[in-house]
C-alpha positions as CSV (number, residue, x, y, z in Angstrom):
1,M,17.5,142.1,-4.3
2,G,16.8,145.7,-6.5
3,I,16.3,143.3,-10.0
4,L,13.9,141.2,-8.2
5,L,11.7,144.0,-7.4
6,L,11.8,145.9,-10.3
7,S,10.6,142.4,-11.8
8,I,7.9,142.4,-9.5
9,L,6.9,146.0,-10.3
10,M,6.9,145.4,-14.1
11,V,4.0,142.7,-13.6
12,V,1.6,145.5,-12.6
13,T,-0.6,146.6,-15.9
14,P,-3.2,149.1,-16.0
15,V,-5.9,147.2,-15.8
16,Y,-4.9,146.7,-11.9
17,F,-5.7,150.4,-11.6
18,C,-9.2,150.5,-13.0
19,C,-11.0,151.0,-9.6
20,C,-8.6,154.1,-8.6
21,V,-11.1,156.4,-10.3
22,Q,-13.2,156.9,-7.7
23,L,-10.2,157.2,-4.9
24,S,-9.2,160.4,-3.9
25,F,-5.5,161.6,-2.4
26,Q,-6.9,161.8,1.2
27,E,-8.9,158.6,0.3
28,S,-5.7,156.2,-1.1
29,C,-5.0,152.8,0.8
30,L,-4.3,149.0,-0.2
31,N,-5.9,148.8,-3.4
32,P,-7.3,145.2,-3.6
33,F,-6.4,145.4,-7.5
34,L,-2.5,145.6,-6.4
35,Q,-3.0,142.5,-4.1
36,E,-0.8,140.6,-6.2
37,L,2.2,143.0,-6.1
38,N,1.6,143.9,-2.6
39,S,2.1,139.9,-1.6
40,S,5.3,139.9,-3.6
41,L,6.9,143.0,-2.2
42,A,6.3,141.2,1.5
43,E,7.4,138.3,0.7
44,H,10.3,140.0,-0.6
45,V,10.6,142.0,2.8
46,I,10.1,139.6,5.1
47,R,13.5,137.4,3.4
48,F,15.1,140.1,3.9
49,A,14.0,141.0,7.3
50,N,14.5,137.7,8.6
51,E,18.5,137.5,7.0
52,P,20.6,136.0,10.0
53,E,22.6,139.5,10.1
54,I,19.8,141.4,9.9
55,V,18.2,139.6,13.0
56,T,21.5,140.0,15.1
57,W,22.0,143.5,14.1
58,M,18.9,144.5,15.0
59,K,18.9,143.0,18.5
60,M,22.8,144.3,19.0
61,I,20.9,148.0,18.4
62,R,18.2,147.2,20.8
63,R,21.0,145.8,23.6
64,K,23.1,148.6,23.3
65,I,20.4,151.1,24.1
66,H,18.7,149.1,26.4
67,E,22.0,149.5,28.7
68,N,22.0,153.0,28.1
69,P,18.8,154.4,29.1
70,E,18.1,158.2,28.3
71,L,15.0,160.0,29.6
72,A,12.7,162.7,27.6
73,F,15.0,165.1,26.2
74,E,17.9,163.6,27.3
75,E,18.3,160.9,24.6
76,F,21.7,162.0,23.4
77,S,23.7,159.0,23.1
78,T,20.8,157.5,21.5
79,S,20.0,160.1,18.8
80,S,24.0,159.3,18.1
81,M,23.9,155.4,17.8
82,I,20.9,156.3,15.6
83,R,22.7,158.8,13.5
84,H,25.8,156.6,13.2
85,E,23.7,153.9,12.0
86,L,21.7,155.9,8.9
87,D,25.3,157.2,8.5
88,Q,26.6,153.7,7.7
89,M,23.0,152.8,5.6
90,G,24.1,156.0,3.3
91,V,20.6,157.5,5.0
92,K,20.4,161.5,5.2
93,Y,18.7,162.6,8.4
94,R,18.3,166.1,10.2
95,W,19.2,166.1,13.5
96,P,18.5,168.1,16.3
97,V,15.1,168.1,16.0
98,A,13.0,168.6,19.0
99,R,16.4,168.7,21.0
100,T,17.4,165.1,20.4
101,G,15.3,163.8,17.6
102,V,16.6,162.6,14.5
103,V,14.7,162.8,11.4
104,G,15.7,160.2,8.4
105,T,14.7,160.6,4.7
106,I,14.6,157.6,1.8
107,G,13.3,157.6,-1.4
108,S,12.6,160.7,-4.1
109,G,13.1,163.5,-1.6
110,S,9.7,164.4,-3.7
111,P,6.1,163.7,-2.7
112,P,4.1,162.0,-1.8
113,F,5.8,161.7,1.9
114,V,4.7,159.0,4.1
115,A,5.9,159.0,7.6
116,L,6.8,156.1,10.0
117,R,7.6,156.6,13.8
118,A,10.0,155.6,16.5
119,D,10.2,156.8,20.0
120,M,13.1,156.9,21.9
121,D,13.0,158.1,25.5
122,A,13.4,155.6,28.8
123,L,11.9,155.8,32.1
124,P,13.3,156.6,35.6
125,I,12.7,152.8,36.9
126,Q,15.4,150.8,38.5
127,E,15.7,147.8,36.1
128,M,15.1,144.4,38.6
129,R,16.2,141.6,35.9
130,E,19.4,140.5,35.8
131,W,20.3,139.5,32.4
132,E,23.5,140.0,30.0
133,H,22.3,143.4,28.8
134,K,20.7,144.9,32.0
135,S,20.7,148.7,32.3
136,Q,23.8,150.4,33.1
137,V,22.3,153.3,34.4
138,D,21.0,153.7,38.2
139,G,17.2,154.5,38.6
140,K,16.4,154.5,34.7
141,M,16.0,151.3,32.2
142,H,13.8,150.9,29.1
143,A,10.7,149.7,30.5
144,C,8.1,149.8,27.8
145,G,10.1,148.9,24.9
146,H,11.1,151.6,23.1
147,D,14.4,150.3,22.2
148,A,12.8,147.7,20.1
149,H,11.1,150.5,18.3
150,I,14.3,152.4,17.5
151,A,15.9,148.6,16.6
152,M,12.8,147.9,14.3
153,L,13.1,151.1,12.2
154,L,16.3,151.3,11.8
155,G,15.7,147.2,10.7
156,A,13.1,149.2,8.1
157,A,15.3,152.0,7.2
158,K,18.2,149.4,5.9
159,I,15.5,147.3,4.2
160,L,13.8,150.7,2.5
161,Q,17.2,152.1,1.6
162,Q,17.9,148.9,-0.4
163,L,14.8,149.5,-2.2
164,R,15.1,153.2,-2.5
165,N,15.2,153.2,-6.5
166,H,11.9,151.9,-6.4
167,L,10.1,154.0,-4.1
168,Q,7.6,156.0,-5.7
169,G,7.9,158.9,-3.2
170,T,9.8,159.8,0.0
171,V,9.6,157.7,3.6
172,I,10.0,160.0,6.5
173,L,11.7,158.5,9.5
174,I,10.9,159.9,12.6
175,F,12.9,159.2,15.5
176,Q,11.0,160.8,18.7
177,P,12.3,162.2,22.3
178,A,9.9,162.3,24.8
179,E,6.6,160.3,24.3
180,E,6.6,159.2,28.1
181,N,6.0,162.9,29.5
182,G,3.9,163.5,26.1
183,E,6.0,166.4,25.0
184,G,8.1,165.0,22.0
185,A,5.3,164.6,19.7
186,K,4.1,168.1,19.8
187,E,8.1,169.8,19.7
188,M,8.4,167.5,16.6
189,I,5.2,169.0,14.5
190,R,6.7,172.4,15.6
191,E,9.9,171.6,13.7
192,G,8.0,170.4,10.6
193,V,8.4,166.9,10.8
194,L,4.9,166.2,9.3
195,D,5.2,169.3,7.2
196,N,3.3,167.9,3.4
197,V,2.9,164.1,5.2
198,S,-0.2,162.4,3.4
199,A,0.0,159.3,6.2
200,I,1.9,158.5,9.4
201,F,2.5,154.8,11.0
202,G,3.6,153.5,14.4
203,L,3.3,151.0,16.3
204,H,4.2,149.6,20.1
205,V,5.4,146.3,21.3
206,L,2.9,144.8,24.2
207,N,3.0,141.9,26.8
208,K,-1.2,141.3,26.5
209,Y,-0.4,139.8,23.0
210,S,1.4,136.2,22.3
211,S,4.7,137.1,20.3
212,G,4.3,137.5,17.1
213,T,0.2,138.5,17.0
214,V,-0.8,142.5,15.8
215,A,-3.9,144.2,17.0
216,S,-5.4,147.4,16.3
217,R,-8.9,148.9,15.1
218,P,-10.6,151.8,13.1
219,G,-11.3,155.2,14.7
220,P,-11.1,155.6,18.7
221,F,-8.1,153.4,20.2
222,L,-6.4,154.7,22.9
223,A,-8.0,157.4,25.0
224,G,-7.4,160.8,25.4
225,C,-5.5,161.6,28.7
226,G,-5.6,164.9,30.7
227,S,-4.0,166.1,33.7
228,F,-5.3,169.0,36.0
229,K,-3.6,170.8,38.7
230,A,-6.0,172.9,40.9
231,V,-4.7,175.5,43.5
232,I,-7.7,176.3,45.7
233,R,-7.1,179.4,47.7
234,G,-8.8,180.4,50.8
235,K,-8.1,182.1,54.1
236,G,-5.8,179.9,56.8
237,G,-6.6,180.7,60.7
238,H,-6.8,178.6,64.0
239,A,-8.5,175.3,63.6
240,A,-10.8,176.4,66.3
241,F,-12.0,179.3,64.8
242,P,-13.4,178.2,61.4
243,Q,-15.6,181.2,61.3
244,E,-12.6,183.4,61.2
245,S,-11.1,181.0,58.2
246,I,-12.1,180.7,55.0
247,D,-11.1,176.7,54.4
248,P,-9.7,175.8,51.1
249,I,-10.0,172.0,52.3
250,L,-13.5,172.2,52.4
251,A,-14.0,173.4,49.0
252,A,-11.3,170.8,47.6
253,S,-12.9,168.2,49.6
254,T,-16.1,169.1,47.8
255,S,-15.0,169.9,44.6
256,I,-13.3,165.8,44.8
257,I,-16.9,164.8,45.1
258,S,-18.4,166.7,42.6
259,L,-16.2,165.6,40.0
260,Q,-17.4,162.0,40.4
261,N,-20.7,162.9,39.5
262,I,-19.3,163.7,36.1
263,V,-19.3,160.5,35.0
264,S,-21.9,158.5,37.3
265,R,-24.6,161.0,36.5
266,E,-23.2,163.3,33.6
267,T,-22.4,160.8,30.9
268,D,-23.9,157.8,29.0
269,P,-22.8,154.5,30.4
270,L,-22.1,153.6,27.0
271,D,-20.0,156.2,26.7
272,S,-16.7,155.7,28.4
273,K,-14.8,158.3,30.7
274,V,-12.9,158.6,33.3
275,V,-12.1,161.1,36.1
276,S,-10.0,160.2,38.8
277,V,-8.1,162.7,41.6
278,T,-5.0,161.0,42.8
279,I,-3.4,163.7,44.6
280,M,-4.7,166.5,47.9
281,Q,-2.5,168.3,49.4
282,G,-3.4,171.0,52.1
283,G,-1.9,172.2,55.2
284,D,0.9,170.8,57.4
285,E,-0.3,171.1,60.9
286,F,-3.2,169.5,62.9
287,N,-4.9,173.0,64.0
288,I,-3.9,175.6,61.3
289,I,-6.6,175.6,58.6
290,P,-4.0,176.3,55.7
291,E,-4.4,179.4,53.2
292,S,-4.5,177.1,50.0
293,A,-5.1,173.3,48.8
294,T,-4.4,171.4,46.0
295,I,-5.7,168.4,44.1
296,V,-4.3,166.8,41.2
297,G,-6.2,164.4,38.6
298,T,-6.9,163.1,35.3
299,F,-9.2,162.3,33.0
300,R,-9.6,160.0,29.9
301,T,-12.0,159.4,27.2
302,F,-12.1,158.0,23.2
303,S,-13.5,161.2,21.5
304,R,-11.9,164.5,20.6
305,K,-15.2,166.6,21.4
306,N,-16.1,164.8,24.5
307,F,-12.2,165.1,25.7
308,Y,-12.6,169.3,25.4
309,A,-15.9,169.3,26.3
310,L,-14.9,167.0,29.7
311,R,-11.7,169.1,30.5
312,K,-14.3,172.1,30.4
313,R,-16.7,170.6,32.8
314,I,-13.7,169.6,35.1
315,E,-12.9,173.2,35.7
316,E,-16.5,174.4,36.3
317,V,-17.1,172.2,38.2
318,I,-14.3,173.3,41.0
319,K,-14.2,176.8,40.6
320,G,-18.2,176.5,41.2
321,Q,-17.7,174.6,44.4
322,S,-14.6,176.9,45.4
323,A,-17.2,179.5,44.7
324,V,-19.5,177.9,47.0
325,H,-17.4,177.9,49.8
326,R,-16.0,181.3,49.4
327,C,-12.7,180.5,47.7
328,S,-11.1,181.0,44.4
329,A,-9.4,178.6,42.3
330,E,-6.6,178.8,39.8
331,I,-6.7,175.8,37.3
332,E,-3.9,174.1,35.0
333,F,-4.3,171.6,32.4
334,D,-1.2,171.4,30.5
335,G,2.7,171.7,31.4
336,E,5.4,168.9,31.5
337,E,4.0,168.0,34.4
338,H,0.9,167.7,33.6
339,P,0.5,167.1,29.5
340,T,-2.6,166.5,27.8
341,L,-2.9,164.2,24.8
342,P,-5.9,163.6,22.6
343,P,-7.6,160.0,21.8
344,T,-5.3,157.9,19.6
345,I,-8.1,157.7,16.1
346,N,-6.9,155.4,13.7
347,D,-8.2,156.7,10.5
348,E,-10.3,153.7,9.1
349,R,-8.2,153.4,5.2
350,I,-5.0,153.3,6.8
351,Y,-6.2,151.4,9.6
352,E,-7.3,148.9,6.9
353,H,-3.9,149.5,4.6
354,V,-2.0,148.1,8.0
355,R,-4.2,145.2,8.3
356,Q,-3.9,143.9,4.8
357,I,0.0,144.4,5.3
358,S,-0.4,143.2,8.7
359,R,-2.1,139.8,7.1
360,M,0.8,139.1,4.8
361,I,3.6,140.2,7.4
362,V,2.5,137.3,10.2
363,G,-1.2,135.6,8.4
364,E,-5.0,136.4,9.2
365,E,-4.5,133.6,12.6
366,N,-2.2,136.3,14.0
367,T,-4.0,139.5,13.2
368,E,-6.8,140.7,15.9
369,L,-9.3,143.6,16.2
370,A,-8.4,145.0,19.4
371,P,-10.4,146.7,22.1
372,S,-10.0,150.3,22.8
373,F,-7.6,150.7,25.5
374,M,-7.5,153.6,28.3
375,G,-3.9,153.8,28.0
376,S,-2.4,156.5,26.0
377,E,-0.1,157.6,23.6
378,D,1.4,160.9,22.3
379,F,1.5,159.6,18.7
380,A,-2.1,160.7,18.8
381,V,-0.8,164.3,18.2
382,Y,0.0,163.3,14.8
383,L,-2.9,162.0,14.2
384,E,-5.0,165.2,14.9
385,K,-2.5,166.6,11.9
386,V,-2.5,163.6,9.6
387,A,-4.3,160.5,8.8
388,G,-2.5,157.5,10.2
389,S,-2.8,154.3,12.6
390,F,-1.5,152.8,15.3
391,L,-0.6,148.8,15.7
392,L,0.4,146.6,19.2
393,L,3.2,144.5,18.3
394,G,2.6,141.4,20.6
395,V,5.5,140.2,22.5
396,R,4.6,138.0,25.6
397,N,6.5,134.7,25.5
398,E,7.1,133.3,28.8
399,K,10.3,131.3,27.9
400,A,11.8,134.5,27.2
401,G,10.9,136.0,30.3
402,S,8.4,138.4,28.3
403,V,5.4,138.4,30.5
404,Y,5.4,141.3,32.9
405,P,4.0,144.7,31.4
406,P,5.0,148.4,30.5
407,H,6.3,150.7,33.2
408,N,7.2,147.5,35.4
409,P,10.9,146.5,36.7
410,Y,10.7,143.4,35.0
411,H,9.8,143.9,31.5
412,T,11.4,142.6,28.5
413,I,10.6,142.0,25.2
414,D,10.7,138.8,23.1
415,E,13.6,139.8,20.4
416,D,12.6,137.6,17.6
417,V,9.7,140.1,17.3
418,L,11.7,142.5,15.8
419,P,12.3,141.2,12.3
420,I,8.3,141.6,12.1
421,G,8.3,145.3,13.2
422,A,10.9,146.1,10.6
423,A,9.0,144.4,7.8
424,I,5.6,145.9,8.6
425,H,7.1,149.1,9.0
426,A,8.8,149.0,5.7
427,T,6.1,146.9,3.9
428,F,3.5,149.6,4.8
429,A,5.9,152.8,3.5
430,F,6.5,150.9,0.3
431,S,2.9,149.8,-0.8
432,Y,1.6,153.2,0.6
433,L,3.8,155.1,-1.8
434,L,2.9,152.5,-4.2
435,N,-0.8,152.2,-4.1
436,F,-1.2,156.2,-3.9
437,T,0.8,157.1,-6.6
438,K,-0.7,154.6,-8.6
439,C,-3.9,155.4,-7.9
440,S,-3.6,159.1,-8.1
441,H,-2.1,158.6,-11.1
442,Y,-5.4,157.4,-12.9
443,L,-7.5,159.8,-11.6
């Protein structure tokens, strides 16, 4: 395999790099003058990813993880299995990172660095689908495809380890805990996983698209998701004598109504935003005005600027309405119970690199421009730090029963996409380092 790839690399001559003189390090993307090399690489990786023993191995990984789901920051068995497989490959890694995370490295150990990410945690959902590898843990389930994400990144690791002597830099493999509670990426970054990284890539399986279809878009892709919890305090008393109390229920009610005006009366109709109050709690007796009332909700938007402006406006409205009704308000916007995630904004140059790689792997007919989604992903936290792109990989297959959306007790995936995900990961990392290095060499 190494000899074949070396022969592929040797066909590249300096004439291919003449267009690179106007590219900076940050602007490096898939070079059209390297198309022949990139296509040969993709074909090589596809063949390896689809070898029967590799496919069987990835399915085994996914199924074992599916049988033993673990929630956020509890992924000890999952990370143990990942470390075992990396040991078998001879891949070096760091552990623990962010409590249960694993960070592997393949390549020269020197710059440039490119990162690939897979999330590891499951959900507190009871699996209802009956099959041979059903969750063995009551009340926990891999209902969002993270088991597949791990299997695909390990598959990519196996491919890249075979090609390690030809990598023009270093690939960072990020096996991340706690995506579902919005805290995993933040902790990984605090522990330095993005130090010196110039680009990052991640993908997510989704039943919206047919198996083998990939979809993404440049710029704003997934919405930023903020949560808020407001405790409004008044003065309790008997409901028969409201004049002797300060009613927090009234202040909470008017706050909820006024929050709706942020979108309906303060927002451009062409600029998508959401503000939803989802919980209201106050009092426990029919004839007593309580001391306090609590409202909880979420807000979403596609712009970082709008995201933080919306957060500020929510605070102003709740505190203002509370003051009108002689109450005070304390508002919490972040924390483990109420995480805040920024919008997922794909770097346009990295997106274009991923799009071209995807076309090589699945074909033009299976590469789509996705709409923006109001869903959120903590991969966005990485994208605030380094350039990168996020991709959706379709797994919809009625014959395989893969028709239910994520976070559903019947959710499953079409395992035939595992080689596709592994190939996209590996081809992206290898070609990014190659293009980055060659372009920067001719600056």
